[in-house]
C-alpha positions, 0 to 999 in steps of 0.5 A: 642722092638717096638711093635704095635697092632691094637686095633679096626676097625676104626683105634684103635692104641697102640703105644709102644717106644722102650725098652719095653718087647716082648709080652708074649701072653698065651692061655691056652688050657683048659681056651680057651676051656671052654670059647670057650664051652660057647655059651653065650661068643660067641661073645667076643671070636669072638671080643677078641682083639678089646675088649683087653681081658685078663683072668687069671684063677687059679685052687686050688688044696688042699693036705692031709694037706690042702695046696693050690697048684695053677695051672694057666691058661691064655687067652690072657695074654700079658705083653706088652699089656697095659691097664688102672688099674682103681681102681685095683690100690687101693689094693696094695696102701691099703696093702702098706699103712698098711706096712708102718704103720708096719714099724713105730708102734714103734711110736705108731701108728697103723691103727685105729689112728686119721691122719691129712693131711696138704696141702703144694703144689697146688692141695693138700687137707688138712683133719681134718675130716672123717663124715664116721667114728664113731668118726668123725676123719680119720684113715687109717682104715676107709679109707681102709675100703671105699677103699675095700667095695665102691672103694672110690677114696678119701680114695685111695688118702688119702692113696697115700698121706700117702705113697708118690708116690716115696716111693709106687713105690719103695715098689712094685719095690723091691717085684718084682711087675710091678706096676707103681703108678703115680696119684690121682685118679678123680682128675685133677692133673699135673705131678708135683703135682702128684709128691708132696704129703701132710704131715701127722701127727698121734694123740691121746688124742690131743698128737702128736705121729708122724709127717710125713712131705710133700714129693716130688719125686725128679725124677719123675718116668720115663715110660719105654714106651709111651703108646697111645690109640685110635683115639681121646679124649674129652677135655671139649667140644672139640674133640681132633683127635689123640690118648690118651696119657697113658703114664704117668697113672697108670700101673698094670698089669693082672699077678701082680694084682693076684699075690697081691691078692695070697700074701694077701689071701695065703701069704706063697705061695708067695717067702719071697721077694714078700710077704707083711710085715703086721700084721695077724690082718692087713692080717685080716682086709683086708680079712674082708672089700674085702669080707664084703657087704654094709648092713653088714657095720655099718661104714661107714653107707652103710647099710641105702644106698639101693643102695649099693646091694651087688654085687655093687663092684662084678663084676665076677659072679654077675655084675648088680644082684640087689639081695642079693648074696647066703649066701654060697659064698664070693668074695675076690676081688678088681674092677676097671672102667674107660676110658672104661675098666672093671676090677675084681681081685678075689678069690671066694669060696663056703663054701657049694660045697668046691669051691674055685678059683682065677679069673682076667680079663680085658675088654675094652668096649670103641668101637669108640676108642673116650676117656674122652667122657663117652660113654663105653659100660659097660652096654651091654658088660663089666659087662654081660661078667664078669658075664658070665665068672665068672659063666663059671668057676664056672660052671667048678669049681661045676664038676672038680675032686678034690683029697681032698676037701678043708677046707675053714674055714680060709675064714669065717670072722665075719662081722659087722653086 
């Protein structure tokens, strides 16, 4: 079905090729009422279409055995409406890397094993050292820490090399997630270069445990639709006055974002086919570094960097907050921000008040419709929206009745510092 949607006054465009899914826009009455009643969100509600706002709030109620039951509420959810997922794509890449390591455990390798990268195709970069690690040597564990705590692009790219483009897409597709992993992040590369990934080998005490050759996806992932957005884009110093092509960019819809977060935090709430084959230790590892603050981290020595405040990669409820987050609250999440899009996909828990909920949201702050010009309204529109939205849902969670107070001890984690 061919879908076209006006994105902004002034001619914003979204062009979808034939064959995409029919739109499934959802506005749940409860969520709509909560957001509409919050006067601080009046501007966002009034401009919801031009801001491309999508929200997914999932209420969690525990039964007498402390088993969680989920009720989801959407606002603006549209399965056919493309948004650029930016760094949120790093969460499935990280969990898939752990799953692949689980498949390779017979070779005596794990996330802490030293791993090196070879360059074998244009655009690739060999890796022999990691100065952020205590040992100075690279490992999948260190890459995942950096991805989850500060959203490090180079670390995510190293995981992409380990997976390979074809395998990354095959793994999520087989589990029923609607994700496309097509390119490295913050690195200029052609479609052909992104199709080719580096060889890697794992070592211990100078002995090679496993060598994986370079990979090449034999057939580039074929997008199911063409996606063009905006009215123009910058290419160097030139302004190109035609919509920007997102067709070969990554894709990660909001529902799938929350489903993957749920599959990590609440694995048995998902059908077996959609669960990830990772160990309990790997799952706790993901949980720790999704929720650990930089000041609690020795390696990398983020505790020394005073610019890495608690909310540096926490947008919902606390975006732009410089003071420490309340010790009773933990946020297990993955954020993203690029091309004007801001996204946060989070599970938020308040131990003191016995509160837990999931909240995922995206907003497009590119008001002039020009891409690649770095003129986006993150500070004035994006961050304030995500902060206010999180606080709105949190206030509701504080007051809503619960039949059983949750036991949240499973989410109390011992951090590095």
